[in-house]
All heavy atoms as an XYZ file, in Angstrom:
662
protein
N     -21.212     19.318     -7.387
C     -22.577     19.312     -6.910
C     -23.501     18.649     -7.925
O     -24.421     17.940     -7.539
C     -23.032     20.733     -6.620
C     -22.312     21.412     -5.460
S     -22.771     20.742     -3.887
C     -24.366     21.424     -3.648
N     -23.269     18.899     -9.202
C     -24.115     18.314    -10.252
C     -23.996     16.788    -10.250
O     -24.991     16.083    -10.336
C     -23.782     18.926    -11.639
C     -24.552     18.241    -12.726
C     -24.023     20.422    -11.642
N     -22.761     16.317    -10.175
C     -22.543     14.877    -10.164
C     -23.151     14.216     -8.915
O     -23.747     13.154     -8.975
C     -21.064     14.537    -10.239
C     -20.373     14.790    -11.591
C     -18.886     14.541    -11.468
C     -20.994     13.953    -12.669
N     -22.985     14.847     -7.798
C     -23.508     14.297     -6.541
C     -25.024     14.275     -6.535
O     -25.653     13.358     -5.986
C     -22.991     15.097     -5.353
C     -21.522     14.906     -5.085
C     -21.188     13.471     -4.664
O     -21.974     12.855     -3.936
O     -20.114     13.005     -5.082
N     -25.657     15.246     -7.139
C     -27.124     15.294     -7.113
C     -27.743     14.296     -8.102
O     -28.877     13.878     -7.916
C     -27.618     16.716     -7.429
O     -27.250     17.053     -8.758
N     -26.971     13.885     -9.114
C     -27.545     12.989    -10.119
C     -27.315     11.512     -9.810
O     -27.871     10.670    -10.508
C     -26.938     13.314    -11.498
O     -25.567     13.003    -11.484
N     -26.564     11.169     -8.812
C     -26.313      9.759     -8.530
C     -27.351      9.183     -7.573
O     -27.997      9.903     -6.821
C     -24.895      9.548     -7.997
C     -24.692     10.029     -6.595
C     -23.227      9.841     -6.217
N     -23.063     10.186     -4.820
C     -22.717      9.348     -3.868
N     -22.440      8.113     -4.190
N     -22.597      9.760     -2.636
N     -27.508      7.876     -7.643
C     -28.450      7.189     -6.781
C     -27.844      6.948     -5.422
O     -26.627      6.903     -5.245
C     -28.859      5.844     -7.393
C     -29.674      5.999     -8.657
O     -30.342      7.056     -8.766
O     -29.639      5.111     -9.493
N     -28.688      6.744     -4.436
C     -28.225      6.451     -3.100
C     -27.554      5.077     -3.089
O     -28.102      4.101     -3.567
C     -29.402      6.463     -2.123
C     -29.059      6.275     -0.662
C     -28.165      7.405     -0.197
C     -30.316      6.212      0.169
N     -26.330      4.993     -2.584
C     -25.599      3.728     -2.522
C     -24.764      3.437     -3.740
O     -24.093      2.414     -3.806
N     -24.806      4.281     -4.748
C     -23.976      4.037     -5.933
C     -22.857      5.081     -5.965
O     -22.862      6.059     -5.263
C     -24.811      4.119     -7.210
O     -25.275      5.430     -7.391
N     -21.895      4.828     -6.841
C     -20.741      5.770     -6.906
C     -20.907      6.671     -8.108
O     -21.765      6.478     -8.974
C     -19.456      4.958     -7.024
O     -19.456      4.206     -8.220
N     -20.041      7.668     -8.159
C     -20.081      8.628     -9.259
C     -19.605      7.981    -10.542
O     -20.176      8.196    -11.614
C     -19.182      9.838     -8.940
O     -19.599     10.385     -7.675
C     -19.289     10.904     -9.987
N     -18.570      7.167    -10.441
C     -18.043      6.439    -11.613
C     -18.586      5.011    -11.553
O     -18.554      4.362    -10.502
C     -16.511      6.423    -11.576
C     -15.988      7.870    -11.632
C     -15.954      5.606    -12.736
C     -14.504      7.976    -11.417
N     -19.068      4.508    -12.688
C     -19.661      3.175    -12.712
C     -18.601      2.114    -12.449
O     -17.480      2.217    -12.936
C     -20.294      2.929    -14.071
N     -18.924      1.114    -11.623
C     -17.950      0.057    -11.346
C     -17.709     -0.819    -12.574
O     -18.549     -0.919    -13.445
C     -18.597     -0.739    -10.228
C     -20.044     -0.482    -10.323
C     -20.173      0.901    -10.912
N     -16.507     -1.436    -12.598
C     -16.174     -2.317    -13.731
C     -16.963     -3.605    -13.617
O     -17.281     -4.050    -12.535
C     -14.687     -2.655    -13.718
C     -13.792     -1.492    -14.065
C     -12.434     -1.973    -14.450
C     -11.456     -1.898    -13.346
N     -10.124     -2.336    -13.695
N     -17.252     -4.188    -14.758
C     -17.916     -5.477    -14.780
C     -16.887     -6.539    -14.382
O     -15.744     -6.496    -14.807
C     -18.446     -5.804    -16.176
C     -19.417     -4.797    -16.710
C     -20.753     -4.946    -16.035
C     -21.729     -3.946    -16.664
N     -22.858     -3.725    -15.878
N     -17.295     -7.501    -13.571
C     -16.388     -8.553    -13.125
C     -17.134     -9.853    -12.934
O     -18.321     -9.975    -13.230
N     -16.409    -10.796    -12.398
C     -17.030    -12.100    -12.131
C     -18.019    -11.950    -10.978
O     -17.824    -11.177    -10.056
C     -15.950    -13.115    -11.756
C     -14.985    -13.418    -12.870
C     -13.975    -14.436    -12.380
C     -12.966    -14.734    -13.465
N     -11.948    -15.690    -13.036
N     -19.075    -12.743    -11.056
C     -20.085    -12.707     -9.998
C     -19.719    -13.612     -8.846
O     -20.194    -13.422     -7.726
C     -21.460    -13.074    -10.528
O     -21.398    -14.375    -11.137
C     -21.923    -12.055    -11.574
N     -18.905    -14.616     -9.084
C     -18.495    -15.580     -8.037
C     -16.977    -15.602     -7.957
O     -16.280    -15.509     -8.961
C     -18.978    -16.983     -8.385
C     -20.471    -17.116     -8.494
C     -21.022    -17.536     -7.189
C     -22.502    -17.815     -7.346
N     -23.131    -18.158     -6.158
N     -16.468    -15.732     -6.745
C     -15.026    -15.852     -6.542
C     -14.609    -17.306     -6.736
O     -15.391    -18.239     -6.535
C     -14.666    -15.389     -5.138
N     -13.344    -17.515     -7.116
C     -12.857    -18.875     -7.252
C     -12.710    -19.497     -5.859
O     -12.724    -18.806     -4.855
C     -11.510    -18.877     -7.973
O     -10.525    -18.252     -7.155
N     -12.553    -20.811     -5.840
C     -12.407    -21.491     -4.540
C     -11.145    -21.030     -3.821
O     -11.119    -20.944     -2.600
C     -12.397    -23.011     -4.748
C     -13.724    -23.560     -5.137
C     -13.686    -25.069     -5.231
C     -15.052    -25.580     -5.620
N     -15.102    -27.025     -5.691
N     -10.076    -20.774     -4.583
C      -8.831    -20.328     -3.963
C      -9.003    -18.924     -3.344
O      -8.541    -18.667     -2.243
C      -7.721    -20.317     -5.002
C      -6.481    -19.597     -4.550
C      -6.015    -18.424     -5.050
C      -5.562    -20.007     -3.551
N      -4.856    -18.068     -4.404
C      -4.549    -19.043     -3.487
C      -5.472    -21.099     -2.706
C      -3.493    -19.111     -2.585
C      -4.417    -21.165     -1.818
C      -3.432    -20.190     -1.783
N      -9.700    -18.055     -4.026
C      -9.903    -16.691     -3.519
C     -10.857    -16.649     -2.334
O     -10.794    -15.743     -1.510
C     -10.431    -15.811     -4.650
C     -10.527    -14.319     -4.366
C      -9.169    -13.747     -4.000
C     -11.069    -13.592     -5.564
N     -11.726    -17.657     -2.217
C     -12.676    -17.701     -1.104
C     -12.016    -18.106      0.207
O     -12.603    -17.895      1.268
C     -13.800    -18.664     -1.443
N     -10.797    -18.634      0.161
C     -10.096    -19.000      1.402
C      -9.374    -17.776      1.963
O      -9.025    -16.855      1.208
C      -9.061    -20.117      1.144
O      -8.062    -19.622      0.252
C      -9.731    -21.349      0.523
N      -9.149    -17.731      3.271
C      -8.428    -16.568      3.845
C      -7.022    -16.411      3.294
O      -6.568    -15.301      3.051
C      -8.420    -16.883      5.329
C      -9.547    -17.803      5.569
C      -9.680    -18.617      4.307
N      -6.322    -17.532      3.090
C      -4.960    -17.471      2.563
C      -4.953    -16.955      1.128
O      -4.147    -16.116      0.743
C      -4.306    -18.837      2.640
C      -2.827    -18.900      2.268
C      -1.988    -18.087      3.223
C      -2.361    -20.359      2.252
N      -5.876    -17.427      0.317
C      -5.982    -16.963     -1.079
C      -6.336    -15.496     -1.148
O      -5.788    -14.751     -1.972
N      -7.243    -15.059     -0.272
C      -7.599    -13.655     -0.248
C      -6.443    -12.779      0.177
O      -6.211    -11.692     -0.351
C      -8.822    -13.445      0.662
C      -9.408    -12.068      0.613
C      -9.903    -11.564     -0.562
C      -9.465    -11.308      1.745
C     -10.451    -10.279     -0.619
C      -9.991    -10.031      1.701
C     -10.496     -9.516      0.522
N      -5.659    -13.252      1.155
C      -4.477    -12.529      1.612
C      -3.477    -12.360      0.471
O      -2.956    -11.271      0.239
C      -3.824    -13.268      2.779
C      -2.495    -12.717      3.177
C      -2.415    -11.564      3.913
C      -1.312    -13.321      2.757
C      -1.195    -11.024      4.286
C      -0.097    -12.807      3.115
C      -0.029    -11.656      3.874
N      -3.190    -13.459     -0.255
C      -2.250    -13.346     -1.370
C      -2.804    -12.495     -2.510
O      -2.036    -11.791     -3.183
C      -1.859    -14.723     -1.902
C      -0.847    -15.409     -1.032
C      -1.138    -16.595     -0.393
C       0.410    -14.872     -0.846
C      -0.205    -17.218      0.408
C       1.351    -15.495     -0.060
C       1.050    -16.659      0.576
N      -4.091    -12.499     -2.714
C      -4.690    -11.656     -3.744
C      -4.502    -10.167     -3.400
O      -4.165     -9.377     -4.249
C      -6.190    -11.976     -3.881
C      -6.899    -11.090     -4.840
C      -6.757    -11.209     -6.205
C      -7.745    -10.069     -4.361
C      -7.414    -10.391     -7.076
C      -8.417     -9.239     -5.225
C      -8.247     -9.395     -6.593
O      -8.892     -8.561     -7.457
N      -4.725     -9.829     -2.141
C      -4.584     -8.442     -1.734
C      -3.148     -7.969     -1.704
O      -2.847     -6.793     -1.913
C      -5.220     -8.220     -0.360
C      -6.731     -8.337     -0.290
C      -7.191     -8.178      1.148
C      -7.394     -7.308     -1.175
N      -2.192     -8.888     -1.409
C      -0.791     -8.507     -1.227
C       0.130     -8.990     -2.338
O       1.329     -9.025     -2.164
C      -0.312     -9.077      0.115
C      -1.007     -8.437      1.270
O      -1.037     -7.231      1.372
N      -1.583     -9.262      2.122
N      -0.422     -9.353     -3.490
C       0.422     -9.927     -4.541
C       1.448     -8.935     -5.082
O       2.590     -9.308     -5.354
C      -0.451    -10.475     -5.668
C      -1.218     -9.436     -6.425
C      -2.053    -10.013     -7.525
N      -2.823     -8.934     -8.127
C      -4.094     -8.982     -8.361
N      -4.767    -10.056     -8.113
N      -4.719     -7.940     -8.879
N       1.117     -7.677     -5.192
C       2.084     -6.689     -5.700
C       3.237     -6.522     -4.700
O       4.401     -6.436     -5.102
C       1.406     -5.350     -5.942
N       2.914     -6.496     -3.420
C       3.959     -6.361     -2.397
C       4.869     -7.576     -2.383
O       6.088     -7.465     -2.299
C       3.308     -6.177     -1.016
O       2.426     -5.067     -1.082
C       4.360     -5.943      0.050
N       4.274     -8.776     -2.471
C       5.060    -10.017     -2.450
C       5.989    -10.077     -3.665
O       7.154    -10.410     -3.546
C       4.123    -11.233     -2.390
C       3.396    -11.249     -1.035
C       4.871    -12.520     -2.616
C       2.251    -12.234     -0.958
N       5.457     -9.752     -4.842
C       6.266     -9.780     -6.071
C       7.392     -8.742     -5.979
O       8.528     -9.013     -6.344
C       5.379     -9.555     -7.309
C       4.480    -10.769     -7.513
C       6.215     -9.291     -8.543
C       3.403    -10.568     -8.550
N       7.108     -7.561     -5.438
C       8.139     -6.528     -5.312
C       9.262     -6.982     -4.387
O      10.441     -6.768     -4.676
C       7.517     -5.241     -4.761
O       6.533     -4.773     -5.624
N       8.907     -7.583     -3.255
C       9.917     -8.062     -2.310
C      10.750     -9.184     -2.940
O      11.988     -9.251     -2.709
C       9.282     -8.549     -1.005
C       9.062     -7.452     -0.037
C       7.895     -6.818      0.251
C      10.066     -6.777      0.765
N       8.105     -5.841      1.176
C       9.432     -5.791      1.504
C      11.443     -6.933      0.904
C      10.090     -4.959      2.394
C      12.103     -6.134      1.772
C      11.446     -5.149      2.505
N      10.139    -10.086     -3.664
C      10.897    -11.160     -4.308
C      11.863    -10.596     -5.351
O      13.009    -11.071     -5.450
C       9.932    -12.174     -4.948
C       9.177    -13.073     -3.974
C       8.141    -13.912     -4.734
C      10.118    -13.945     -3.176
N      11.427     -9.630     -6.133
C      12.331     -9.027     -7.108
C      13.480     -8.287     -6.420
O      14.635     -8.377     -6.859
C      11.564     -8.077     -8.014
C      10.629     -8.726     -9.033
C       9.813     -7.672     -9.779
C      11.438     -9.572    -10.001
N      13.195     -7.571     -5.344
C      14.214     -6.830     -4.619
C      15.217     -7.803     -3.996
O      16.437     -7.563     -4.033
C      13.601     -5.950     -3.557
N      14.726     -8.926     -3.440
C      15.636     -9.926     -2.867
C      16.520    -10.525     -3.967
O      17.703    -10.791     -3.720
C      14.862    -11.017     -2.158
C      14.292    -10.563     -0.843
O      14.748     -9.531     -0.332
O      13.390    -11.248     -0.325
N      15.964    -10.750     -5.127
C      16.768    -11.298     -6.235
C      17.859    -10.332     -6.652
O      18.987    -10.738     -6.939
N      17.535     -9.047     -6.740
C      18.544     -8.044     -7.111
C      19.656     -7.964     -6.073
O      20.833     -7.899     -6.398
C      17.868     -6.662     -7.318
C      18.895     -5.545     -7.432
C      16.977     -6.686     -8.550
N      19.284     -7.997     -4.806
C      20.281     -7.951     -3.733
C      21.149     -9.204     -3.765
O      22.382     -9.112     -3.577
C      19.589     -7.762     -2.366
C      19.012     -6.361     -2.289
C      20.552     -8.011     -1.208
C      18.132     -6.122     -1.076
N      20.575    -10.363     -4.025
C      21.356    -11.604     -4.126
C      22.316    -11.524     -5.290
O      23.490    -11.993     -5.183
C      20.416    -12.787     -4.274
N      21.912    -10.948     -6.410
C      22.811    -10.805     -7.542
C      23.962     -9.856     -7.219
O      25.124    -10.072     -7.624
C      22.055    -10.304     -8.769
C      21.142    -11.294     -9.434
C      20.324    -10.617    -10.526
C      21.938    -12.434    -10.029
N      23.679     -8.774     -6.475
C      24.738     -7.844     -6.107
C      25.754     -8.494     -5.188
O      26.961     -8.354     -5.389
C      24.117     -6.616     -5.415
C      23.363     -5.743     -6.366
S      22.594     -4.244     -5.716
C      22.741     -4.311     -3.982
N      25.293     -9.223     -4.178
C      26.228     -9.907     -3.277
C      26.981    -11.008     -3.985
O      28.153    -11.232     -3.707
C      25.482    -10.454     -2.051
C      25.276     -9.442     -0.978
C      24.006     -8.957     -0.702
C      26.343     -8.946     -0.252
C      23.807     -8.009      0.282
C      26.151     -8.005      0.739
C      24.902     -7.541      0.987
O      24.704     -6.610      1.969
N      26.338    -11.717     -4.898
C      27.013    -12.772     -5.636
C      28.148    -12.241     -6.480
O      29.187    -12.898     -6.642
N      27.956    -11.070     -7.064
C      29.038    -10.512     -7.869
C      30.218    -10.053     -7.005
O      31.366    -10.058     -7.442
C      28.522     -9.356     -8.707
O      28.139     -8.282     -7.868
N      29.952     -9.683     -5.771
C      31.012     -9.233     -4.856
C      31.825    -10.433     -4.355
O      33.037    -10.335     -4.195
C      30.424     -8.444     -3.688
C      29.866     -7.120     -4.185
C      31.442     -8.180     -2.613
C      29.042     -6.358     -3.165
N      31.172    -11.558     -4.115
C      31.883    -12.736     -3.568
C      32.988    -13.240     -4.499
O      33.984    -13.776     -4.052
C      30.908    -13.879     -3.291
C      30.105    -13.676     -2.019
C      28.767    -14.028     -1.979
C      30.687    -13.143     -0.884
C      28.040    -13.819     -0.856
C      29.952    -12.942      0.257
C      28.626    -13.299      0.281
O      27.902    -13.095      1.404
N      32.845    -13.064     -5.790
C      33.905    -13.458     -6.738
C      35.163    -12.632     -6.573
O      36.272    -13.124     -6.787
N      35.017    -11.387     -6.164
C      36.163    -10.514     -5.999
C      36.837    -10.654     -4.643
O      37.964    -10.205     -4.451
C      35.754     -9.045     -6.188
C      35.257     -8.775     -7.599
O      35.732     -9.476     -8.517
O      34.440     -7.867     -7.774
N      36.182    -11.288     -3.681
C      36.746    -11.430     -2.345
C      38.010    -12.287     -2.376
O      39.003    -11.936     -1.722
C      35.703    -12.018     -1.370
C      34.635    -10.957     -1.090
C      36.354    -12.426     -0.060
C      33.507    -11.479     -0.233
N      37.979    -13.395     -3.108
C      39.138    -14.281     -3.165
C      40.336    -13.554     -3.772
O      41.467    -13.694     -3.294
C      38.784    -15.531     -3.951
C      39.816    -16.623     -3.800
O      40.387    -16.734     -2.688
O      40.035    -17.365     -4.767
N      40.122    -12.765     -4.792
C      41.198    -11.999     -5.403
C      41.758    -10.970     -4.426
O      42.992    -10.798     -4.316
C      40.679    -11.264     -6.655
O      40.060    -12.219     -7.507
C      41.804    -10.580     -7.395
N      40.891    -10.333     -3.682
C      41.330     -9.319     -2.704
C      42.118     -9.965     -1.580
O      43.168     -9.432     -1.181
C      40.106     -8.583     -2.136
C      40.453     -7.639     -1.049
C      41.124     -6.453     -1.335
C      40.147     -7.893      0.260
C      41.436     -5.548     -0.326
C      40.456     -7.037      1.286
C      41.115     -5.844      0.968
N      41.697    -11.112     -1.085
C      42.381    -11.775      0.026
C      43.764    -12.273     -0.424
O      44.731    -12.163      0.311
C      41.531    -12.927      0.588
C      42.312    -13.801      1.532
C      40.306    -12.376      1.288
N      43.828    -12.795     -1.624
C      45.128    -13.311     -2.092
C      46.107    -12.193     -2.398
O      47.326    -12.394     -2.289
C      44.928    -14.191     -3.329
O      44.386    -13.447     -4.383
N      45.633    -11.013     -2.726
C      46.540     -9.904     -3.047
C      46.947     -9.094     -1.818
O      47.983     -8.432     -1.826
C      45.900     -8.959     -4.055
O      44.775     -8.325     -3.497
N      46.217     -9.181     -0.710
C      46.514     -8.434      0.492
C      47.269     -9.340      1.483
O      46.743    -10.383      1.903
C      45.218     -7.924      1.107
C      45.441     -6.912      2.189
O      46.444     -6.963      2.899
N      44.515     -5.985      2.323
N      48.493     -8.967      1.863
C      49.325     -9.817      2.716
C      48.725    -10.002      4.119
O      48.714    -11.112      4.648
C      50.718     -9.232      2.845
C      51.534     -9.351      1.605
C      52.934     -8.798      1.806
C      53.759     -8.910      0.565
N      55.114     -8.412      0.743
N      48.241     -8.922      4.714
C      47.720     -9.015      6.080
C      46.487     -9.943      6.142
O      46.396    -10.811      7.014
C      47.342     -7.619      6.590
C      46.794     -7.559      8.009
C      47.822     -8.051      9.022
C      46.357     -6.152      8.329
N      45.569     -9.765      5.236
C      44.376    -10.592      5.241
C      44.695    -12.027      4.860
O      44.127    -12.960      5.431
C      43.294     -9.989      4.316
C      42.842     -8.631      4.868
C      42.104    -10.916      4.179
C      41.839     -7.914      4.037
N      45.628    -12.245      3.946
C      45.984    -13.629      3.590
C      46.657    -14.341      4.758
O      46.518    -15.553      4.917
C      46.879    -13.659      2.348
O      48.073    -12.976      2.598
N      47.377    -13.617      5.611
C      47.965    -14.215      6.820
C      46.884    -14.575      7.833
O      47.004    -15.587      8.535
C      48.984    -13.282      7.454
C      50.258    -13.134      6.678
C      51.159    -12.056      7.264
O      50.803    -11.419      8.251
N      52.327    -11.853      6.652
N      45.837    -13.798      7.888
C      44.739    -14.093      8.818
C      44.033    -15.399      8.441
O      43.588    -16.141      9.304
C      43.712    -12.938      8.818
C      44.251    -11.679      9.481
S      43.165    -10.237      9.253
C      41.608    -10.839      9.770
N      43.929    -15.684      7.155
C      43.258    -16.885      6.688
C      44.231    -17.971      6.217
O      43.871    -18.862      5.477
C      42.293    -16.539      5.554
C      41.171    -15.654      5.964
C      41.160    -14.310      5.598
C      40.139    -16.137      6.750
C      40.127    -13.486      5.989
C      39.100    -15.320      7.139
C      39.091    -13.975      6.759
N      45.479    -17.930      6.693
C      46.517    -18.861      6.217
C      46.235    -20.281      6.741
O      46.564    -21.252      6.038
C      47.891    -18.401      6.693
N      45.638    -20.442      7.885
C      45.393    -21.776      8.440
C      44.235    -22.484      7.743
O      44.134    -23.697      7.820
C      45.103    -21.695      9.941
C      46.294    -21.187     10.706
O      47.425    -21.325     10.237
N      46.051    -20.583     11.858
N      43.397    -21.785      7.067
C      42.259    -22.361      6.399
C      42.699    -22.971      5.082
O      43.272    -22.302      4.230
C      41.181    -21.318      6.185
C      39.861    -21.917      5.799
O      39.732    -23.122      5.628
N      38.875    -21.067      5.680
N      42.449    -24.269      4.854
C      42.922    -24.929      3.639
C      41.988    -24.681      2.445
O      42.391    -24.857      1.311
C      43.054    -26.429      3.882
O      41.788    -26.980      4.221
N      40.787    -24.295      2.675
C      39.838    -24.018      1.586
C      39.874    -22.556      1.229
O      40.439    -21.727      1.934
C      38.402    -24.420      1.959
O      37.989    -23.619      3.075
C      38.318    -25.899      2.326
N      39.262    -22.210      0.129
C      39.201    -20.813     -0.264
C      38.202    -20.094      0.618
O      37.329    -20.695      1.247
C      38.782    -20.665     -1.748
O      37.475    -21.191     -1.884
C      39.757    -21.351     -2.666
N      38.313    -18.800      0.650
C      37.435    -17.976      1.493
C      36.000    -18.050      1.008
O      35.065    -18.026      1.819
C      37.914    -16.524      1.515
C      37.175    -15.571      2.393
C      37.288    -16.017      3.842
C      37.733    -14.172      2.234
N      35.767    -18.184     -0.264
C      34.414    -18.223     -0.809
C      33.699    -19.491     -0.354
O      32.529    -19.493      0.004
C      34.453    -18.144     -2.335
C      34.981    -16.769     -2.758
C      33.064    -18.350     -2.929
C      35.222    -16.635     -4.226
N      34.411    -20.610     -0.334
C      33.796    -21.885      0.095
C      33.516    -21.822      1.590
O      32.574    -22.367      2.092
C      34.687    -23.076     -0.204
C      34.780    -23.290     -1.696
O      33.922    -22.881     -2.438
N      35.877    -23.919     -2.121
């Protein structure tokens, strides 16, 4: 109640941070503003996609070893002249 009674109409309880008075030309465009608002989400998705790609890439190296060691699966791919990874 004390904080609410001491503030001015239209202002907040905590003072806003000082910032630029004008936006850059890139930020003034709708696309720039969209990327500004969603930059954390975009970066998170790119990092997650990279981690998933690294996980699948490490598995693909073991597939050729598995196919060559398993008789049934190697017979299934016997007609193919290239390796399974290619």
